[in-house]
C-alpha positions as CSV (number, residue, x, y, z in Angstrom):
1,X,-0.1,0.0,0.0
2,X,1.4,3.4,-1.1
3,X,0.1,6.5,0.7
4,X,0.4,10.1,-0.5
5,X,-0.4,13.4,1.1
6,X,-3.7,14.9,-0.1
7,X,-3.1,18.5,-0.9
8,X,-6.7,19.7,-1.4
9,X,-7.5,22.1,-4.3
10,X,-4.6,24.5,-3.5
11,X,-2.2,23.5,-0.9
12,X,-1.6,21.2,2.0
13,X,-2.2,22.4,5.5
14,X,-2.3,21.5,9.1
15,X,-5.2,19.1,8.9
16,X,-4.4,17.7,5.4
17,X,-5.7,14.1,5.1
18,X,-3.9,11.0,3.8
19,X,-5.5,8.9,1.1
20,X,-4.3,5.7,-0.6
21,X,-3.5,5.7,-4.3
22,X,-5.3,2.4,-4.6
23,X,-9.1,2.2,-5.3
24,X,-11.9,1.5,-2.8
25,X,-11.1,-2.2,-2.8
26,X,-7.9,-1.5,-1.0
27,X,-9.7,0.6,1.6
28,X,-12.2,-2.3,2.1
29,X,-9.3,-4.7,2.6
30,X,-7.9,-2.5,5.3
31,X,-11.3,-2.4,7.2
32,X,-11.8,-6.2,6.7
33,X,-8.7,-6.9,8.6
34,X,-9.6,-4.7,11.6
35,X,-11.8,-5.5,14.6
36,X,-15.0,-3.6,14.8
37,X,-13.7,-1.1,17.6
38,X,-10.6,-0.4,15.5
39,X,-12.6,0.1,12.4
40,X,-14.9,2.5,14.1
41,X,-11.9,4.4,15.5
42,X,-10.3,4.6,12.1
43,X,-13.5,5.9,10.5
44,X,-14.0,8.5,13.2
45,X,-10.4,9.7,12.7
46,X,-10.9,10.1,9.0
47,X,-14.2,12.0,9.5
48,X,-12.5,14.3,12.0
49,X,-9.7,15.0,9.6
50,X,-12.1,15.7,6.8
51,X,-14.1,18.1,9.1
52,X,-11.1,20.2,9.5
53,X,-9.9,20.0,6.0
54,X,-10.7,23.7,5.4
55,X,-7.5,24.5,7.3
56,X,-5.6,22.7,4.5
57,X,-6.1,25.6,2.1
58,X,-4.4,29.0,1.7
59,X,-7.6,31.0,2.4
60,X,-9.1,30.8,5.9
61,X,-12.6,32.1,5.7
62,X,-14.7,32.3,9.0
63,X,-18.3,33.4,8.4
64,X,-20.4,33.4,11.6
65,X,-24.1,34.4,11.3
66,X,-26.5,34.7,14.2
67,X,-24.2,32.7,16.6
68,X,-24.9,32.0,20.3
69,X,-22.3,32.3,23.0
70,X,-21.2,28.7,22.7
71,X,-20.6,28.9,19.0
72,X,-18.4,32.0,19.5
73,X,-16.5,30.3,22.2
74,X,-15.9,27.2,20.1
75,X,-14.7,29.3,17.2
76,X,-12.3,31.2,19.4
77,X,-11.0,27.9,20.6
78,X,-10.3,26.7,17.1
79,X,-8.5,29.9,16.3
80,X,-6.4,29.4,19.4
81,X,-5.5,25.9,18.4
82,X,-4.6,27.1,14.9
83,X,-2.4,29.7,16.3
84,X,-0.6,27.0,18.4
85,X,0.0,24.8,15.4
86,X,1.4,27.5,13.1
87,X,3.6,28.6,16.0
88,X,5.2,25.1,16.1
89,X,5.0,24.6,12.3
90,X,6.3,27.7,10.5
91,X,5.9,26.1,7.1
92,X,2.1,25.8,7.6
93,X,2.0,29.5,8.5
94,X,3.9,30.3,5.3
95,X,1.0,28.9,3.3
96,X,-1.6,31.3,4.6
97,X,-2.4,34.0,2.1
98,X,-5.9,35.2,3.2
99,X,-7.7,35.5,6.5
100,X,-11.4,36.6,6.6
101,X,-13.6,36.9,9.7
102,X,-17.2,37.9,9.2
103,X,-19.5,38.1,12.4
104,X,-23.0,39.3,12.1
105,X,-26.4,39.1,13.8
106,X,-25.2,39.1,17.4
107,X,-24.8,41.5,20.2
108,X,-22.0,39.3,21.6
109,X,-19.6,40.4,18.9
110,X,-17.8,42.9,21.1
111,X,-17.0,40.3,23.8
112,X,-15.8,37.9,21.0
113,X,-13.6,40.7,19.6
114,X,-12.0,41.3,23.0
115,X,-11.3,37.6,23.3
116,X,-9.8,36.8,19.9
117,X,-8.0,40.1,19.2
118,X,-4.6,38.8,20.5
119,X,-5.1,35.4,18.8
120,X,-5.8,37.0,15.4
121,X,-2.9,39.4,15.9
122,X,-0.5,36.5,16.5
123,X,-1.8,34.6,13.4
124,X,-1.2,37.7,11.3
125,X,2.2,38.1,12.8
126,X,3.1,34.4,12.1
127,X,1.9,34.4,8.5
128,X,4.7,36.0,6.4
129,X,2.9,35.7,3.1
130,X,-0.5,37.1,4.2
131,X,-2.0,39.1,1.3
132,X,-5.7,39.5,2.2
133,X,-7.1,40.4,5.6
134,X,-10.8,41.1,6.3
135,X,-12.5,41.6,9.7
136,X,-16.1,42.6,9.5
137,X,-17.9,43.0,12.8
138,X,-21.6,43.5,13.6
139,X,-22.1,47.2,13.8
140,X,-24.6,47.3,16.5
141,X,-22.4,45.2,18.8
142,X,-19.1,47.1,18.4
143,X,-19.4,50.6,19.7
144,X,-16.5,50.9,22.3
145,X,-13.9,48.6,21.1
146,X,-11.8,47.8,18.1
147,X,-9.1,45.0,17.7
148,X,-6.2,47.2,18.7
149,X,-3.5,44.5,18.8
150,X,-4.5,43.2,15.4
151,X,-4.4,46.7,14.0
152,X,-1.0,47.3,15.4
153,X,0.2,44.0,13.8
154,X,-1.3,44.8,10.5
155,X,0.5,48.1,10.3
156,X,3.7,46.2,9.9
157,X,2.6,43.7,7.4
158,X,4.5,44.5,4.2
159,X,3.0,41.6,2.3
160,X,-0.6,42.9,2.8
161,X,-2.3,43.8,-0.5
162,X,-6.0,43.8,0.4
163,X,-7.5,45.1,3.6
164,X,-11.1,45.4,4.8
165,X,-12.1,46.6,8.4
166,X,-15.7,47.1,9.0
167,X,-18.1,47.6,11.9
168,X,-15.7,48.9,14.6
169,X,-15.2,52.1,16.4
170,X,-11.9,53.9,17.0
171,X,-10.6,53.8,20.6
172,X,-12.0,56.2,23.1
173,X,-8.5,57.9,23.5
174,X,-7.2,57.9,20.0
175,X,-4.0,59.8,20.9
176,X,-3.1,57.2,23.6
177,X,-3.8,54.4,21.3
178,X,-1.6,55.8,18.6
179,X,1.2,56.4,21.1
180,X,1.2,52.7,21.9
181,X,2.5,52.2,18.4
182,X,5.6,54.0,19.4
183,X,8.0,55.3,16.8
184,X,7.2,52.3,14.5
185,X,5.9,53.6,11.2
186,X,3.5,51.5,9.2
187,X,5.1,49.4,6.6
188,X,2.4,48.7,4.0
189,X,4.3,49.2,0.8
190,X,2.3,46.5,-1.0
191,X,-1.1,47.6,0.1
192,X,-3.4,48.3,-3.0
193,X,-7.0,48.0,-1.9
194,X,-8.5,49.3,1.4
195,X,-12.0,49.3,2.7
196,X,-12.6,50.9,6.1
197,X,-16.2,51.4,7.2
198,X,-16.0,52.3,10.9
199,X,-17.1,54.9,13.4
200,X,-15.0,57.2,15.5
201,X,-12.3,59.6,14.5
202,X,-10.9,59.0,10.9
203,X,-7.3,60.1,11.9
204,X,-6.9,56.9,13.8
205,X,-7.6,54.7,10.7
206,X,-5.7,57.0,8.4
207,X,-2.6,56.8,10.7
208,X,-3.0,53.1,11.2
209,X,-3.1,52.0,7.5
210,X,-2.9,55.0,5.1
211,X,0.2,57.0,6.1
212,X,2.6,54.9,4.2
213,X,0.8,53.2,1.3
214,X,2.6,54.2,-1.9
215,X,0.9,51.4,-3.9
216,X,-2.7,52.3,-2.9
217,X,-5.1,52.0,-5.9
218,X,-8.6,51.7,-4.3
219,X,-9.8,53.5,-1.1
220,X,-13.3,53.0,0.3
221,X,-13.7,55.0,3.5
222,X,-16.9,55.6,5.5
223,X,-17.3,57.1,8.9
224,X,-20.0,58.8,11.1
225,X,-18.0,61.5,12.7
226,X,-19.7,64.7,13.8
227,X,-17.0,67.2,13.1
228,X,-14.5,67.7,10.1
229,X,-10.8,66.9,10.5
230,X,-8.4,68.8,8.4
231,X,-5.4,66.7,9.3
232,X,-6.4,63.8,7.0
233,X,-5.6,65.9,4.0
234,X,-1.9,65.4,4.7
235,X,-2.2,61.8,3.6
236,X,-3.3,62.6,0.0
237,X,0.3,63.0,-1.1
238,X,1.1,59.4,-0.4
239,X,-1.4,58.0,-2.9
240,X,0.0,58.8,-6.3
241,X,-1.4,55.7,-7.9
242,X,-5.0,56.1,-6.5
243,X,-7.5,54.9,-9.2
244,X,-10.8,54.5,-7.2
245,X,-12.2,56.6,-4.3
246,X,-15.4,55.8,-2.6
247,X,-16.5,58.1,0.2
248,X,-19.4,57.9,2.6
249,X,-19.8,60.6,5.3
250,X,-22.1,62.7,7.5
251,X,-22.9,66.2,6.2
252,X,-21.0,67.6,9.2
253,X,-17.8,66.0,8.3
254,X,-17.9,66.3,4.5
255,X,-15.4,69.2,4.6
256,X,-12.7,66.7,5.7
257,X,-12.9,65.1,2.3
258,X,-13.0,68.2,0.4
259,X,-9.8,69.2,2.0
260,X,-8.4,65.7,1.1
261,X,-9.4,66.0,-2.5
262,X,-8.2,69.5,-2.8
263,X,-4.7,68.4,-1.6
264,X,-4.7,65.4,-4.0
265,X,-6.2,67.0,-7.1
266,X,-5.1,70.6,-7.1
267,X,-1.4,69.5,-6.7
268,X,-1.6,66.9,-9.5
269,X,-1.0,64.0,-7.3
270,X,-4.1,61.9,-8.1
271,X,-3.6,61.9,-11.9
272,X,-4.7,58.2,-12.1
273,X,-8.1,58.7,-10.5
274,X,-10.8,57.3,-12.8
275,X,-13.7,56.2,-10.5
276,X,-15.4,58.2,-7.8
277,X,-18.4,57.6,-5.6
278,X,-20.1,59.9,-3.0
279,X,-22.7,58.8,-0.5
280,X,-23.5,61.9,1.5
281,X,-26.1,64.6,1.9
282,X,-24.5,67.5,0.2
283,X,-25.0,71.2,-0.4
284,X,-24.9,72.6,-4.0
285,X,-21.9,74.7,-3.4
286,X,-19.9,71.7,-1.9
287,X,-20.9,69.5,-4.9
288,X,-19.7,72.2,-7.3
289,X,-16.4,72.4,-5.4
290,X,-16.0,68.6,-5.7
291,X,-16.9,68.7,-9.4
292,X,-14.3,71.4,-10.0
293,X,-11.6,69.3,-8.2
294,X,-12.5,66.1,-10.0
295,X,-12.2,67.9,-13.4
296,X,-8.5,67.9,-12.9
297,X,-8.3,64.0,-13.3
298,X,-9.3,61.7,-16.1
299,X,-12.6,60.6,-14.3
300,X,-14.5,57.9,-16.3
301,X,-17.0,56.6,-13.7
302,X,-19.0,58.9,-11.4
303,X,-21.5,57.5,-8.8
304,X,-23.8,59.9,-6.8
305,X,-26.2,58.7,-4.1
306,X,-28.9,61.3,-4.8
307,X,-31.8,59.7,-2.9
308,X,-32.1,57.8,0.4
309,X,-35.1,57.0,2.6
310,X,-37.3,58.5,-0.2
311,X,-35.7,61.9,0.1
312,X,-33.2,63.6,-2.2
313,X,-29.7,64.1,-0.9
314,X,-28.6,67.0,-3.2
315,X,-30.0,70.5,-3.1
316,X,-31.8,71.6,-6.3
317,X,-31.2,68.2,-7.9
318,X,-32.4,68.4,-11.5
319,X,-31.4,67.4,-15.0
320,X,-30.0,70.9,-15.6
321,X,-27.8,70.7,-12.5
322,X,-26.5,67.3,-13.5
323,X,-25.8,68.4,-17.1
324,X,-23.8,71.5,-15.9
325,X,-21.8,69.3,-13.5
326,X,-21.0,66.6,-16.2
327,X,-19.9,69.2,-18.6
328,X,-16.7,69.6,-16.5
329,X,-15.6,66.0,-17.1
330,X,-14.0,65.6,-20.4
331,X,-13.5,61.7,-20.2
332,X,-16.6,60.7,-18.3
333,X,-18.0,57.4,-19.6
334,X,-20.4,56.2,-17.0
335,X,-22.9,58.0,-14.8
336,X,-24.5,56.2,-11.8
337,X,-27.4,57.9,-10.1
338,X,-28.1,55.7,-7.0
339,X,-30.4,55.4,-4.0
340,X,-30.9,53.1,-1.1
341,X,-33.4,52.3,1.7
342,X,-36.2,53.4,-0.6
343,X,-39.3,51.2,-0.6
344,X,-41.5,53.1,-3.1
345,X,-41.4,54.4,-6.6
346,X,-39.4,57.6,-6.6
347,X,-39.2,59.2,-10.1
348,X,-36.3,61.4,-11.0
349,X,-37.2,65.1,-11.0
350,X,-37.7,66.6,-14.4
351,X,-39.1,65.1,-17.6
352,X,-37.4,62.4,-19.8
353,X,-37.0,65.1,-22.5
354,X,-34.9,67.2,-20.1
355,X,-32.8,64.2,-19.1
356,X,-32.2,63.1,-22.6
357,X,-31.2,66.6,-23.7
358,X,-28.7,67.1,-20.9
359,X,-27.1,63.7,-21.2
360,X,-27.0,63.9,-25.0
361,X,-24.6,66.8,-24.7
362,X,-22.1,64.9,-22.5
363,X,-19.9,63.9,-25.4
364,X,-18.0,61.0,-23.8
365,X,-21.0,59.4,-21.9
366,X,-21.5,55.9,-22.9
367,X,-23.3,54.2,-19.9
368,X,-26.1,55.3,-17.7
369,X,-27.0,53.3,-14.5
370,X,-30.1,53.8,-12.5
371,X,-31.9,51.9,-9.7
372,X,-35.2,50.3,-10.7
373,X,-37.1,52.5,-8.2
374,X,-36.2,55.5,-10.3
375,X,-37.9,54.0,-13.3
376,X,-40.8,51.6,-12.2
377,X,-43.0,50.8,-9.4
378,X,-41.7,47.3,-8.8
379,X,-44.5,46.4,-6.3
380,X,-46.7,45.9,-9.3
381,X,-44.5,43.5,-11.2
382,X,-43.5,39.9,-11.2
383,X,-40.0,39.5,-12.5
384,X,-40.9,38.8,-16.1
385,X,-43.1,41.9,-16.2
386,X,-40.4,43.9,-14.5
387,X,-37.9,42.8,-17.1
388,X,-40.1,43.6,-20.0
389,X,-41.0,47.0,-18.5
390,X,-37.3,47.9,-18.1
391,X,-36.6,46.9,-21.6
392,X,-39.4,49.1,-22.9
393,X,-38.2,52.0,-20.8
394,X,-34.7,51.6,-22.0
395,X,-35.6,51.4,-25.7
396,X,-38.1,54.4,-25.3
397,X,-35.5,56.6,-23.6
398,X,-32.8,55.8,-26.0
399,X,-34.7,56.2,-29.2
400,X,-37.1,59.0,-28.2
401,X,-35.3,61.1,-25.8
402,X,-31.5,60.4,-25.7
403,X,-30.8,60.0,-29.4
404,X,-27.1,59.6,-28.8
405,X,-25.5,57.5,-31.6
406,X,-22.3,56.7,-29.6
407,X,-24.2,55.6,-26.5
408,X,-23.7,52.0,-25.4
409,X,-26.0,50.7,-22.7
410,X,-28.4,51.4,-19.9
411,X,-28.0,49.5,-16.6
412,X,-30.5,49.0,-13.8
413,X,-29.6,48.3,-10.3
414,X,-31.8,45.7,-8.6
415,X,-32.1,47.4,-5.2
416,X,-34.9,45.1,-4.0
417,X,-33.0,42.7,-1.6
418,X,-35.9,41.1,0.4
419,X,-36.6,37.8,-1.3
420,X,-39.5,37.0,1.2
421,X,-41.4,40.2,0.2
422,X,-40.5,40.2,-3.4
423,X,-40.2,36.6,-4.5
424,X,-40.5,37.4,-8.2
425,X,-38.4,40.5,-8.5
426,X,-35.5,38.8,-6.9
427,X,-35.5,35.7,-9.2
428,X,-33.0,34.9,-11.9
429,X,-33.8,35.2,-15.6
430,X,-32.0,34.3,-18.8
431,X,-32.2,36.4,-21.9
432,X,-33.6,34.6,-25.0
433,X,-33.4,35.9,-28.5
434,X,-36.8,36.6,-29.9
435,X,-36.1,34.8,-33.2
436,X,-37.8,31.4,-32.6
437,X,-40.5,31.9,-35.2
438,X,-43.2,31.6,-32.5
439,X,-46.8,32.2,-33.6
440,X,-47.7,35.8,-32.8
441,X,-49.9,38.5,-34.2
442,X,-47.2,41.0,-33.6
443,X,-45.4,42.4,-36.7
444,X,-41.6,42.7,-36.8
445,X,-41.8,46.4,-35.8
446,X,-43.8,45.6,-32.7
447,X,-41.5,42.7,-31.7
448,X,-38.2,44.6,-32.4
449,X,-36.2,45.1,-29.3
450,X,-38.4,43.0,-27.1
451,X,-36.8,40.2,-25.1
452,X,-38.4,37.2,-23.6
453,X,-37.2,35.6,-20.4
454,X,-37.2,32.2,-18.9
455,X,-37.9,32.6,-15.1
456,X,-36.3,30.4,-12.5
457,X,-37.2,31.0,-8.8
458,X,-34.3,31.8,-6.5
459,X,-35.3,31.0,-2.9
460,X,-31.8,31.6,-1.7
461,X,-31.9,35.3,-2.2
462,X,-31.7,38.1,-4.8
463,X,-30.9,37.5,-8.4
464,X,-28.9,39.8,-10.6
465,X,-27.9,43.0,-9.0
466,X,-27.3,44.6,-12.5
467,X,-29.6,44.3,-15.4
468,X,-28.0,45.4,-18.7
469,X,-29.5,46.6,-22.0
470,X,-27.3,47.3,-24.9
471,X,-28.2,50.0,-27.5
472,X,-28.1,48.7,-31.1
473,X,-28.8,50.5,-34.4
474,X,-31.9,49.4,-36.2
475,X,-30.2,48.2,-39.4
476,X,-33.5,47.1,-41.0
477,X,-34.8,50.6,-40.6
478,X,-31.7,52.0,-42.2
479,X,-32.2,49.8,-45.2
480,X,-35.6,51.5,-45.7
481,X,-34.0,54.9,-45.5
482,X,-34.8,55.7,-41.9
483,X,-31.9,56.7,-39.7
484,X,-31.5,57.3,-36.0
485,X,-33.6,54.3,-34.9
486,X,-32.4,52.1,-32.1
487,X,-33.5,49.1,-30.1
488,X,-32.1,47.4,-27.0
489,X,-30.6,43.9,-26.5
490,X,-30.7,42.4,-23.0
491,X,-27.2,41.2,-22.3
492,X,-28.4,38.3,-20.0
493,X,-26.3,36.6,-17.4
494,X,-23.0,38.0,-16.2
495,X,-20.5,36.6,-13.8
496,X,-20.2,37.7,-10.1
497,X,-16.7,39.0,-10.9
498,X,-18.2,41.2,-13.8
499,X,-21.0,42.5,-11.4
500,X,-18.4,43.3,-8.8
501,X,-16.3,45.3,-11.4
502,X,-19.4,47.2,-12.5
503,X,-20.4,48.0,-8.8
504,X,-17.0,49.3,-7.9
505,X,-18.5,51.1,-4.8
506,X,-19.5,47.7,-3.2
507,X,-16.9,46.0,-1.0
508,X,-16.2,42.5,-2.3
509,X,-17.1,39.6,0.0
510,X,-15.0,37.3,-2.1
511,X,-11.6,36.7,-0.9
512,X,-9.4,36.9,-4.0
């Protein structure tokens, strides 16, 4: 009998199992030569090894939803055992490339964080090749504590490329917490993507991770501070390769980020910035200042949250205001007008004629993205009806109002995320070409641009988050001498990675 180590899909690890190279007959022969107690013990050992086989891989992902106290205690114990093993076996620690901890749905999360902070810090310290780290806590359970030891250790992790910290609050005494770091500067020369969505004082998080990040490309920062902090503008000079900036803030603290953008854009530092997202209630003069600053960079994608809780965020929001703002962006290709926490049809102010006129004169605009609540009352629709209605809206808007030959597509964000309340809207559909020769009284003109769907229920949750309709020239009308006619083609299913790329303002849950 020849045995080999089973490596798993990526790499061996601390609980890697051993399997024979022979077929099942060899395994049967082994069991036939054992007594019943020995066979049971061998079977239990194999099952135990298989249970812990997740530790055999490079990515350690811990997703805990609605746990009780015993579940959190058991998980903390497993982390402690894992730490002990990689302490004794450094070659196991060298295989770890990603560590993700997601805790949600419990008020015990703060106690859990206090307990495992030191353990996680040691694991991070012992893993020399750690590239990805995520720790997402439950926001309602983490108001007075953050994993300070882990944060202090992460600051020195030169191999780190992707960081996400969410749901925590900065220490009560920020200055004392930063003094505990001593004179050790952060060493995050490889850090490229950062998501920090926490409460408290931004200066703590900026000093922890963003003071020395020359390779930073993506920054997603959200806070709920009550006052602006001018000191964060000093960090802008470190991010010469910044490509994507996603900001969420309270109106009281928005000036902090205007100072930050002023330092980065007026001085020509952020010359690679191509994507920007703003989620904040904002005054018109502040939006105009941000627009002026963003005109200094080759901005290609702009997202504005213009409505939340069925109220508009931006003063005097109108097609004319949007048109004047977009006229400053020479390279803008995509405009996203977004909303959230809205449970009713909320039409955009102004007429479709006004929107078409203003967007038509943005010469570089190719893509328009809207949430479905801006377009239709989804409470009336099953998914098939919703899809057909969106296609009709897209085709009418493109052909009758926009009339922009170089336009490419309209996208709709499926913001309905409650599968129990909207079982049809959240289903999956697949686009089908309407060329099957089915019997119908419709003529070709009436069928042109219409898309049929096959509907499959999705009990596990929402379906597509992005529904895409591509503008196409009506060639048959051109042959008849009519120009300027368009129809839309539903682009159908896209991968999760493609959706994540389109929704650049959403933190990725996948550990890459």
